C-alpha positions as YAML, in Angstrom:
chain: A
units: angstrom
residues:
- id: 1
  name: MET
  ca: [91.33, 86.93, 138.71]
- id: 2
  name: LYS
  ca: [89.24, 89.24, 140.91]
- id: 3
  name: LEU
  ca: [86.99, 91.49, 139.06]
- id: 4
  name: LEU
  ca: [85.81, 94.74, 139.76]
- id: 5
  name: SER
  ca: [82.34, 93.62, 140.52]
- id: 6
  name: ASP
  ca: [83.94, 91.86, 143.45]
- id: 7
  name: LEU
  ca: [84.70, 95.08, 145.16]
- id: 8
  name: ASP
  ca: [82.87, 98.19, 147.05]
- id: 9
  name: VAL
  ca: [85.08, 101.00, 145.48]
- id: 10
  name: SER
  ca: [82.60, 103.53, 147.38]
- id: 11
  name: GLY
  ca: [84.15, 105.86, 149.32]
- id: 12
  name: LYS
  ca: [87.31, 104.63, 148.70]
- id: 13
  name: ARG
  ca: [91.06, 105.99, 147.40]
- id: 14
  name: VAL
  ca: [91.42, 103.55, 144.11]
- id: 15
  name: PHE
  ca: [94.79, 102.87, 142.79]
- id: 16
  name: VAL
  ca: [94.59, 102.32, 138.53]
- id: 17
  name: ARG
  ca: [97.82, 101.33, 137.13]
- id: 18
  name: ALA
  ca: [97.28, 102.20, 133.41]
- id: 19
  name: ASP
  ca: [99.39, 101.61, 130.51]
- id: 20
  name: LEU
  ca: [100.52, 104.96, 129.92]
- id: 21
  name: ASP
  ca: [103.86, 103.90, 127.54]
- id: 22
  name: VAL
  ca: [102.64, 105.25, 124.57]
- id: 23
  name: PRO
  ca: [105.19, 107.64, 122.11]
- id: 24
  name: VAL
  ca: [104.54, 110.88, 123.59]
- id: 25
  name: LYS
  ca: [105.78, 112.89, 120.65]
- id: 26
  name: GLU
  ca: [103.15, 111.86, 118.21]
- id: 27
  name: PHE
  ca: [100.55, 113.25, 120.35]
- id: 28
  name: THR
  ca: [99.09, 116.44, 119.53]
- id: 29
  name: VAL
  ca: [95.71, 118.19, 120.70]
- id: 30
  name: LYS
  ca: [94.39, 116.44, 118.16]
- id: 31
  name: SER
  ca: [95.35, 113.03, 118.33]
- id: 32
  name: SER
  ca: [93.30, 110.93, 120.34]
- id: 33
  name: GLN
  ca: [92.76, 109.32, 117.71]
- id: 34
  name: TYR
  ca: [96.05, 108.20, 116.75]
- id: 35
  name: SER
  ca: [96.49, 104.53, 116.95]
- id: 36
  name: GLY
  ca: [99.28, 105.07, 120.37]
- id: 37
  name: ALA
  ca: [95.88, 106.70, 122.32]
- id: 38
  name: THR
  ca: [94.35, 103.27, 122.35]
- id: 39
  name: ARG
  ca: [96.60, 102.25, 125.47]
- id: 40
  name: LEU
  ca: [94.87, 105.50, 127.03]
- id: 41
  name: THR
  ca: [91.51, 105.53, 126.04]
- id: 42
  name: ASN
  ca: [91.21, 101.59, 127.04]
- id: 43
  name: LEU
  ca: [90.72, 103.04, 130.52]
- id: 44
  name: LYS
  ca: [87.68, 105.48, 130.05]
- id: 45
  name: ASN
  ca: [85.49, 102.53, 130.94]
- id: 46
  name: THR
  ca: [86.97, 101.47, 133.84]
- id: 47
  name: ILE
  ca: [87.52, 105.39, 135.19]
- id: 48
  name: ASP
  ca: [83.35, 105.86, 134.32]
- id: 49
  name: TYR
  ca: [82.79, 102.65, 136.45]
- id: 50
  name: LEU
  ca: [84.94, 103.46, 139.57]
- id: 51
  name: TYR
  ca: [83.30, 107.38, 139.17]
- id: 52
  name: LYS
  ca: [79.64, 106.02, 139.15]
- id: 53
  name: GLN
  ca: [80.33, 103.21, 141.92]
- id: 54
  name: GLY
  ca: [81.11, 106.13, 143.98]
- id: 55
  name: ALA
  ca: [85.26, 106.24, 144.29]
- id: 56
  name: SER
  ca: [86.49, 108.94, 146.34]
- id: 57
  name: LYS
  ca: [89.79, 109.32, 144.59]
- id: 58
  name: ILE
  ca: [91.37, 108.13, 141.36]
- id: 59
  name: ILE
  ca: [94.95, 107.79, 141.32]
- id: 60
  name: ILE
  ca: [95.93, 107.19, 137.67]
- id: 61
  name: ALA
  ca: [99.82, 105.61, 137.34]
- id: 62
  name: GLY
  ca: [101.81, 103.93, 135.18]
- id: 63
  name: HIS
  ca: [105.36, 104.37, 133.07]
- id: 64
  name: ILE
  ca: [106.45, 106.03, 129.80]
- id: 65
  name: ASP
  ca: [109.72, 103.97, 128.22]
- id: 66
  name: ARG
  ca: [112.75, 103.08, 129.69]
- id: 67
  name: PRO
  ca: [114.30, 106.15, 132.06]
- id: 68
  name: GLU
  ca: [117.78, 105.30, 133.16]
- id: 69
  name: LYS
  ca: [116.42, 108.47, 135.71]
- id: 70
  name: PRO
  ca: [113.90, 111.05, 135.33]
- id: 71
  name: ASP
  ca: [114.12, 113.16, 131.95]
- id: 72
  name: PRO
  ca: [111.37, 115.45, 131.38]
- id: 73
  name: GLU
  ca: [110.88, 114.01, 127.93]
- id: 74
  name: LEU
  ca: [109.83, 110.72, 129.37]
- id: 75
  name: SER
  ca: [107.43, 112.66, 131.78]
- id: 76
  name: THR
  ca: [103.89, 111.39, 132.27]
- id: 77
  name: LYS
  ca: [102.68, 114.83, 132.83]
- id: 78
  name: GLN
  ca: [102.79, 115.22, 129.22]
- id: 79
  name: LEU
  ca: [99.71, 113.02, 129.02]
- id: 80
  name: ARG
  ca: [97.55, 115.32, 131.44]
- id: 81
  name: PHE
  ca: [95.90, 117.17, 128.73]
- id: 82
  name: ILE
  ca: [95.02, 114.34, 126.13]
- id: 83
  name: LEU
  ca: [94.19, 112.36, 129.21]
- id: 84
  name: GLU
  ca: [91.82, 115.04, 129.85]
- id: 85
  name: GLN
  ca: [89.80, 114.48, 126.55]
- id: 86
  name: ILE
  ca: [89.99, 110.73, 126.42]
- id: 87
  name: LEU
  ca: [88.48, 110.88, 129.88]
- id: 88
  name: LEU
  ca: [86.16, 113.92, 129.84]
- id: 89
  name: ARG
  ca: [87.46, 114.78, 133.51]
- id: 90
  name: SER
  ca: [90.20, 117.57, 134.77]
- id: 91
  name: VAL
  ca: [93.31, 115.49, 135.75]
- id: 92
  name: TYR
  ca: [95.81, 116.70, 138.08]
- id: 93
  name: PHE
  ca: [99.63, 116.02, 138.22]
- id: 94
  name: ALA
  ca: [101.41, 115.05, 141.20]
- id: 95
  name: GLN
  ca: [105.33, 114.79, 140.62]
- id: 96
  name: ASN
  ca: [106.32, 113.50, 143.45]
- id: 97
  name: LEU
  ca: [104.80, 110.81, 146.06]
- id: 98
  name: GLU
  ca: [105.23, 112.26, 149.20]
- id: 99
  name: LYS
  ca: [103.15, 115.18, 148.62]
- id: 100
  name: GLN
  ca: [99.11, 114.63, 148.17]
- id: 101
  name: VAL
  ca: [97.57, 116.60, 145.34]
- id: 102
  name: GLU
  ca: [94.04, 117.74, 145.61]
- id: 103
  name: GLY
  ca: [91.68, 117.13, 142.98]
- id: 104
  name: TYR
  ca: [89.38, 113.61, 142.26]
- id: 105
  name: LEU
  ca: [91.39, 112.42, 139.15]
- id: 106
  name: VAL
  ca: [95.32, 112.48, 139.78]
- id: 107
  name: LEU
  ca: [98.26, 111.49, 137.44]
- id: 108
  name: LEU
  ca: [101.66, 109.90, 139.30]
- id: 109
  name: GLU
  ca: [104.52, 111.27, 137.18]
- id: 110
  name: ASN
  ca: [106.72, 107.98, 135.30]
- id: 111
  name: LEU
  ca: [106.93, 105.15, 137.68]
- id: 112
  name: ARG
  ca: [109.95, 104.05, 136.37]
- id: 113
  name: PHE
  ca: [111.58, 107.46, 137.67]
- id: 114
  name: PHE
  ca: [111.50, 106.05, 141.46]
- id: 115
  name: GLN
  ca: [114.20, 103.53, 142.27]
- id: 116
  name: GLY
  ca: [112.28, 100.02, 143.49]
- id: 117
  name: GLU
  ca: [109.58, 100.21, 140.69]
- id: 118
  name: GLU
  ca: [111.61, 97.68, 138.50]
- id: 119
  name: ALA
  ca: [113.10, 95.77, 141.15]
- id: 120
  name: ASN
  ca: [109.80, 94.39, 142.36]
- id: 121
  name: ASP
  ca: [111.25, 96.37, 145.60]
- id: 122
  name: THR
  ca: [108.31, 95.91, 148.64]
- id: 123
  name: ALA
  ca: [109.98, 99.30, 150.36]
- id: 124
  name: PHE
  ca: [108.13, 101.06, 147.37]
- id: 125
  name: ALA
  ca: [105.20, 99.54, 146.66]
- id: 126
  name: VAL
  ca: [104.02, 100.41, 150.62]
- id: 127
  name: LYS
  ca: [104.90, 104.28, 149.55]
- id: 128
  name: LEU
  ca: [102.41, 103.42, 146.63]
- id: 129
  name: LEU
  ca: [100.33, 101.61, 149.29]
- id: 130
  name: SER
  ca: [99.95, 104.89, 151.56]
- id: 131
  name: LEU
  ca: [98.11, 106.45, 148.63]
- id: 132
  name: ALA
  ca: [94.91, 104.00, 148.06]
- id: 133
  name: ASP
  ca: [92.40, 101.52, 149.40]
- id: 134
  name: ILE
  ca: [92.09, 99.80, 146.31]
- id: 135
  name: TYR
  ca: [93.88, 98.15, 143.52]
- id: 136
  name: VAL
  ca: [93.21, 97.99, 140.17]
- id: 137
  name: ASN
  ca: [95.06, 96.90, 137.27]
- id: 138
  name: GLU
  ca: [94.25, 98.07, 133.80]
- id: 139
  name: ALA
  ca: [97.79, 97.73, 132.32]
- id: 140
  name: PHE
  ca: [97.54, 94.56, 130.15]
- id: 141
  name: GLY
  ca: [100.55, 95.68, 127.94]
- id: 142
  name: ASN
  ca: [103.17, 95.17, 130.95]
- id: 143
  name: CYS
  ca: [101.61, 92.34, 133.05]
- id: 144
  name: HIS
  ca: [105.05, 90.22, 132.09]
- id: 145
  name: ARG
  ca: [106.75, 92.61, 133.96]
- id: 146
  name: ASN
  ca: [107.59, 91.45, 137.71]
- id: 147
  name: HIS
  ca: [107.70, 95.12, 138.71]
- id: 148
  name: ALA
  ca: [106.42, 96.58, 141.77]
- id: 149
  name: SER
  ca: [103.40, 98.90, 141.03]
- id: 150
  name: MET
  ca: [102.44, 95.37, 138.77]
- id: 151
  name: VAL
  ca: [103.21, 92.69, 141.47]
- id: 152
  name: ALA
  ca: [104.14, 93.59, 145.10]
- id: 153
  name: LEU
  ca: [101.11, 96.37, 145.24]
- id: 154
  name: PRO
  ca: [98.46, 94.43, 144.21]
- id: 155
  name: ARG
  ca: [99.35, 91.41, 146.68]
- id: 156
  name: LEU
  ca: [99.23, 94.72, 149.75]
- id: 157
  name: LEU
  ca: [95.65, 95.91, 148.31]
- id: 158
  name: PRO
  ca: [92.24, 94.27, 147.85]
- id: 159
  name: HIS
  ca: [92.95, 94.33, 144.39]
- id: 160
  name: ALA
  ca: [90.98, 93.69, 140.97]
- id: 161
  name: ALA
  ca: [91.48, 93.72, 136.93]
- id: 162
  name: GLY
  ca: [90.19, 96.96, 134.93]
- id: 163
  name: LEU
  ca: [87.09, 96.28, 132.84]
- id: 164
  name: HIS
  ca: [89.62, 96.59, 129.49]
- id: 165
  name: LEU
  ca: [92.65, 94.19, 131.28]
- id: 166
  name: ALA
  ca: [89.44, 91.10, 131.80]
- id: 167
  name: LYS
  ca: [87.85, 91.75, 128.31]
- id: 168
  name: GLU
  ca: [91.38, 91.17, 126.87]
- id: 169
  name: VAL
  ca: [92.43, 88.38, 129.03]
- id: 170
  name: ASP
  ca: [88.77, 86.47, 128.11]
- id: 171
  name: GLU
  ca: [89.54, 87.32, 124.22]
- id: 172
  name: LEU
  ca: [92.94, 85.98, 124.55]
- id: 173
  name: SER
  ca: [91.80, 82.97, 126.81]
- id: 174
  name: LYS
  ca: [89.59, 82.18, 124.06]
- id: 175
  name: ILE
  ca: [92.06, 81.75, 121.32]
- id: 176
  name: LEU
  ca: [94.23, 79.30, 123.52]
- id: 177
  name: LYS
  ca: [90.70, 77.05, 124.71]
- id: 178
  name: GLY
  ca: [88.12, 77.04, 122.05]
- id: 179
  name: PRO
  ca: [89.04, 78.99, 118.69]
- id: 180
  name: GLN
  ca: [86.58, 78.55, 116.14]
- id: 181
  name: LYS
  ca: [87.93, 76.33, 113.46]
- id: 182
  name: PRO
  ca: [89.61, 77.08, 110.69]
- id: 183
  name: PHE
  ca: [92.12, 79.06, 113.00]
- id: 184
  name: VAL
  ca: [95.04, 81.10, 111.43]
- id: 185
  name: ALA
  ca: [97.67, 83.10, 113.29]
- id: 186
  name: ILE
  ca: [99.81, 85.47, 111.87]
- id: 187
  name: VAL
  ca: [103.43, 86.14, 113.55]
- id: 188
  name: GLY
  ca: [105.76, 88.47, 112.02]
- id: 189
  name: GLY
  ca: [108.29, 91.16, 112.86]
- id: 190
  name: ALA
  ca: [111.80, 90.06, 113.87]
- id: 191
  name: LYS
  ca: [113.52, 88.56, 116.87]
- id: 192
  name: ILE
  ca: [113.03, 84.74, 116.79]
- id: 193
  name: GLU
  ca: [114.07, 84.13, 120.10]
- id: 194
  name: THR
  ca: [110.59, 85.78, 121.29]
- id: 195
  name: LYS
  ca: [108.56, 84.75, 118.50]
- id: 196
  name: LEU
  ca: [110.10, 81.32, 118.43]
- id: 197
  name: PRO
  ca: [107.98, 80.18, 121.79]
- id: 198
  name: LEU
  ca: [104.73, 81.59, 119.98]
- id: 199
  name: VAL
  ca: [104.77, 79.64, 117.00]
- id: 200
  name: GLU
  ca: [105.78, 76.60, 118.69]
- id: 201
  name: HIS
  ca: [102.63, 76.79, 121.00]
- id: 202
  name: LEU
  ca: [100.13, 77.86, 118.54]
- id: 203
  name: ALA
  ca: [100.95, 75.56, 116.51]
- id: 204
  name: LYS
  ca: [99.49, 72.59, 118.51]
- id: 205
  name: ILE
  ca: [96.17, 74.81, 118.01]
- id: 206
  name: ALA
  ca: [96.09, 76.51, 115.01]
- id: 207
  name: ASP
  ca: [95.39, 75.03, 111.64]
- id: 208
  name: PHE
  ca: [98.20, 77.12, 110.42]
- id: 209
  name: VAL
  ca: [100.50, 79.12, 111.28]
- id: 210
  name: LEU
  ca: [102.08, 81.68, 108.84]
- id: 211
  name: VAL
  ca: [105.24, 83.16, 109.48]
- id: 212
  name: GLY
  ca: [106.80, 86.32, 107.92]
- id: 213
  name: GLY
  ca: [108.60, 90.06, 108.74]
- id: 214
  name: GLU
  ca: [112.03, 89.14, 109.28]
- id: 215
  name: LEU
  ca: [111.43, 85.40, 111.10]
- id: 216
  name: PRO
  ca: [112.32, 83.68, 107.79]
- id: 217
  name: VAL
  ca: [115.93, 84.98, 107.29]
- id: 218
  name: GLU
  ca: [116.39, 84.58, 111.07]
- id: 219
  name: THR
  ca: [115.05, 81.07, 111.04]
- id: 220
  name: LYS
  ca: [116.85, 80.13, 107.82]
- id: 221
  name: ASP
  ca: [120.01, 81.74, 109.38]
- id: 222
  name: LYS
  ca: [119.41, 79.07, 112.31]
- id: 223
  name: GLN
  ca: [118.49, 76.11, 110.28]
- id: 224
  name: MET
  ca: [115.20, 76.05, 112.21]
- id: 225
  name: THR
  ca: [112.58, 73.25, 111.48]
- id: 226
  name: PHE
  ca: [108.73, 73.14, 112.02]
- id: 227
  name: PRO
  ca: [105.55, 71.23, 111.81]
- id: 228
  name: GLN
  ca: [103.85, 71.19, 108.72]
- id: 229
  name: ASN
  ca: [101.38, 73.64, 109.47]
- id: 230
  name: VAL
  ca: [103.96, 76.13, 110.02]
- id: 231
  name: LEU
  ca: [104.26, 77.88, 106.92]
- id: 232
  name: VAL
  ca: [107.68, 80.15, 106.31]
- id: 233
  name: ALA
  ca: [107.20, 82.74, 103.83]
- id: 234
  name: SER
  ca: [109.67, 83.56, 100.93]
- id: 235
  name: LEU
  ca: [110.89, 87.00, 100.87]
- id: 236
  name: THR
  ca: [111.25, 89.48, 97.96]
- id: 237
  name: ALA
  ca: [115.06, 89.78, 96.64]
- id: 238
  name: ASP
  ca: [115.72, 92.66, 99.18]
- id: 239
  name: VAL
  ca: [114.04, 90.80, 102.06]
- id: 240
  name: LYS
  ca: [112.30, 93.66, 103.30]
- id: 241
  name: ASP
  ca: [108.64, 92.06, 102.45]
- id: 242
  name: ILE
  ca: [106.86, 88.87, 101.90]
- id: 243
  name: SER
  ca: [106.85, 87.57, 98.47]
- id: 244
  name: ASP
  ca: [104.07, 87.55, 95.92]
- id: 245
  name: GLU
  ca: [104.14, 83.85, 95.75]
- id: 246
  name: SER
  ca: [103.58, 84.00, 99.88]
- id: 247
  name: ILE
  ca: [101.14, 86.62, 99.66]
- id: 248
  name: TYR
  ca: [99.18, 84.47, 97.50]
- id: 249
  name: GLN
  ca: [99.69, 81.43, 99.43]
- id: 250
  name: PHE
  ca: [99.14, 82.91, 102.83]
- id: 251
  name: LYS
  ca: [95.51, 84.40, 101.22]
- id: 252
  name: GLU
  ca: [94.67, 81.54, 100.61]
- id: 253
  name: LYS
  ca: [94.81, 80.29, 103.96]
- id: 254
  name: ILE
  ca: [93.25, 83.18, 105.59]
- id: 255
  name: ALA
  ca: [89.95, 83.15, 103.35]
- id: 256
  name: ASN
  ca: [88.25, 79.77, 104.64]
- id: 257
  name: ALA
  ca: [89.63, 81.24, 108.35]
- id: 258
  name: ARG
  ca: [87.08, 81.41, 111.54]
- id: 259
  name: THR
  ca: [89.66, 83.14, 113.84]
- id: 260
  name: VAL
  ca: [92.72, 84.86, 112.87]
- id: 261
  name: VAL
  ca: [95.30, 85.93, 115.76]
- id: 262
  name: TRP
  ca: [97.72, 88.50, 114.02]
- id: 263
  name: ASN
  ca: [100.94, 89.66, 115.54]
- id: 264
  name: GLY
  ca: [103.87, 91.36, 114.41]
- id: 265
  name: PRO
  ca: [104.13, 93.14, 110.95]
- id: 266
  name: LEU
  ca: [105.01, 90.84, 107.26]
- id: 267
  name: GLY
  ca: [107.77, 93.40, 105.95]
- id: 268
  name: LEU
  ca: [109.38, 96.76, 106.89]
- id: 269
  name: PHE
  ca: [106.49, 98.99, 106.50]
- id: 270
  name: GLU
  ca: [108.37, 102.15, 108.01]
- id: 271
  name: GLU
  ca: [110.51, 101.56, 105.20]
- id: 272
  name: GLY
  ca: [107.76, 101.89, 102.93]
- id: 273
  name: TYR
  ca: [108.03, 98.23, 102.25]
- id: 274
  name: ASN
  ca: [104.02, 97.77, 103.40]
- id: 275
  name: GLU
  ca: [102.40, 95.78, 100.32]
- id: 276
  name: GLY
  ca: [102.36, 92.06, 102.09]
- id: 277
  name: SER
  ca: [100.99, 93.58, 105.32]
- id: 278
  name: ARG
  ca: [98.59, 95.49, 103.42]
- id: 279
  name: GLU
  ca: [97.42, 92.48, 101.22]
- id: 280
  name: ILE
  ca: [97.29, 90.21, 104.72]
- id: 281
  name: ALA
  ca: [95.00, 92.40, 106.23]
- id: 282
  name: GLY
  ca: [92.64, 92.86, 103.71]
- id: 283
  name: SER
  ca: [92.44, 89.55, 103.14]
- id: 284
  name: VAL
  ca: [91.34, 88.90, 107.19]
- id: 285
  name: ILE
  ca: [88.72, 91.71, 107.08]
- id: 286
  name: ASP
  ca: [87.58, 90.05, 104.07]
- id: 287
  name: SER
  ca: [87.54, 86.78, 105.20]
- id: 288
  name: GLY
  ca: [84.81, 87.72, 108.00]
- id: 289
  name: ALA
  ca: [86.94, 85.42, 110.59]
- id: 290
  name: TYR
  ca: [86.95, 86.86, 114.01]
- id: 291
  name: SER
  ca: [90.28, 88.63, 114.19]
- id: 292
  name: VAL
  ca: [92.41, 89.66, 116.99]
- id: 293
  name: VAL
  ca: [95.69, 91.96, 116.60]
- id: 294
  name: GLY
  ca: [98.30, 92.94, 118.65]
- id: 295
  name: GLY
  ca: [101.84, 93.97, 119.02]
- id: 296
  name: GLY
  ca: [102.75, 97.82, 118.75]
- id: 297
  name: GLU
  ca: [103.82, 98.00, 115.30]
- id: 298
  name: THR
  ca: [101.28, 96.20, 113.69]
- id: 299
  name: VAL
  ca: [98.36, 98.31, 115.79]
- id: 300
  name: GLU
  ca: [100.39, 101.32, 114.46]
- id: 301
  name: PHE
  ca: [100.17, 99.85, 111.00]
- id: 302
  name: LEU
  ca: [96.76, 99.42, 110.50]
- id: 303
  name: ALA
  ca: [95.73, 102.09, 112.48]
- id: 304
  name: LYS
  ca: [97.88, 104.60, 109.98]
- id: 305
  name: ASN
  ca: [95.96, 102.56, 106.62]
- id: 306
  name: ASN
  ca: [92.33, 102.51, 108.51]
- id: 307
  name: PHE
  ca: [92.16, 98.75, 108.70]
- id: 308
  name: LEU
  ca: [92.26, 98.89, 112.85]
- id: 309
  name: SER
  ca: [88.74, 99.66, 113.15]
- id: 310
  name: LYS
  ca: [88.10, 96.34, 111.31]
- id: 311
  name: PHE
  ca: [89.32, 94.10, 113.25]
- id: 312
  name: SER
  ca: [87.19, 92.67, 115.91]
- id: 313
  name: PHE
  ca: [89.54, 93.07, 118.86]
- id: 314
  name: VAL
  ca: [93.06, 95.09, 119.60]
- id: 315
  name: SER
  ca: [95.26, 94.01, 121.98]
- id: 316
  name: SER
  ca: [96.86, 96.74, 124.03]
- id: 317
  name: GLY
  ca: [99.88, 93.77, 124.66]
- id: 318
  name: GLY
  ca: [103.20, 93.57, 122.91]
- id: 319
  name: GLY
  ca: [104.83, 91.64, 124.46]
- id: 320
  name: ALA
  ca: [102.83, 90.67, 127.07]
- id: 321
  name: MET
  ca: [99.93, 88.88, 124.39]
- id: 322
  name: LEU
  ca: [103.02, 86.79, 123.00]
- id: 323
  name: GLU
  ca: [103.67, 85.44, 126.50]
- id: 324
  name: PHE
  ca: [100.63, 84.60, 127.08]
- id: 325
  name: LEU
  ca: [99.85, 82.99, 123.63]
- id: 326
  name: SER
  ca: [102.61, 81.11, 124.25]
- id: 327
  name: GLY
  ca: [101.11, 79.37, 127.29]
- id: 328
  name: LYS
  ca: [103.65, 81.42, 130.01]
- id: 329
  name: THR
  ca: [101.76, 82.58, 133.30]
- id: 330
  name: LEU
  ca: [102.35, 86.77, 133.60]
- id: 331
  name: PRO
  ca: [103.61, 87.37, 136.81]
- id: 332
  name: ALA
  ca: [100.62, 90.68, 137.28]
- id: 333
  name: LEU
  ca: [97.97, 88.44, 136.24]
- id: 334
  name: LYS
  ca: [98.70, 85.84, 138.88]
- id: 335
  name: ALA
  ca: [99.07, 88.78, 141.61]
- id: 336
  name: LEU
  ca: [95.17, 89.54, 140.79]
- id: 337
  name: GLU
  ca: [93.98, 85.80, 141.77]
...
C-alpha cells in the first residue's frame, strides 16, 4: 500500500476521498465532539500534511447514506461548517463537478448523487480525474465498497493512503498477525450472516471470542455450533441484553486479556438496555489491555457514556472493519497497491 510520504504533492491538486457518512441531523454548531464526528476529525492530520507540503488545492469528496436520487437532506453541504471548525480552514462547496470552484479547500457534493459512483463506472471516475493530480484515500469505512471514487479513480492517478487510513490498516493488521496474548474478541450487534465470517476467523486467532447482542438468538435459531473458545452469551428473559451470568463470564475472560477487539453492542442500548455493554466496557478499560473498538453503534454507545477516549484505538469502519478482520481483501485497499 502506497503512503503519503511516497508522493510529492507540492503544487498539485489533491483529491481526498473522505468518510463523510455521518448522521448529519445530529450535528449542531457545537457538536464536533459528538461520536459521529470521529470520521471527520480523522481528516485533519492528512489535510494539515497536504497544506504543509504545498498542495495547490485540496478537494474533499465523499458520500452520506444511500440516496436513490439527489436529496437536500443528504447533501454534504451541511458538513461545510463543521468541517471548518475541525480543519480550522475555510471550506468552499461545489454542487456540480463541471464547474470549477475557487478556493483552496473544496467540498464536493454527495458523490452518490451522481450516476456512476456506486457502479464503479470508469466514465464517472474520469470526470473526477479532471479535478485533481493526486488521489488520497482517507475513507477506511468505505474501503469494502467497489465504487468509482474508491477503486476506479485511484487506478487513474498517483495515489496513496491517508495518514489515518494507513494507521487503521496497521492497527487492524497487528490484531490479525501478532496480537499480545491473551487476546479476547467481543462480537455483538445483529445479522449473523455478516458476523459469522468474523467469529470463525477470529476464533482461529483469539483465545476467546465472546458473542452477544442479537447474535445468540440467531445462532440458536439456526442451530449453529462453534469451537470451544467461542462463548455465546445467554440473554435476559426479554432477550434484549446479555444475562448477569454471561456478564460475569465475559468479565472473567477480559480481566486477563492483553488485547481486546470489540465490534457490536451487547444489548439493545438504543432502547435503554445497556447494562451488558456498560459492564463489559468498564471491564475492558479496567483490564489495561490494548483495546480496539469499531462499528457505528458501538462507537456511539461508548461516546455517549464517556468511555470512548479510554480505548486505545477507534476504528472508523463498521462493515470494512468486519471484512478486514474476517481476512477478506478490501477492493479499495487493493487499489492503493
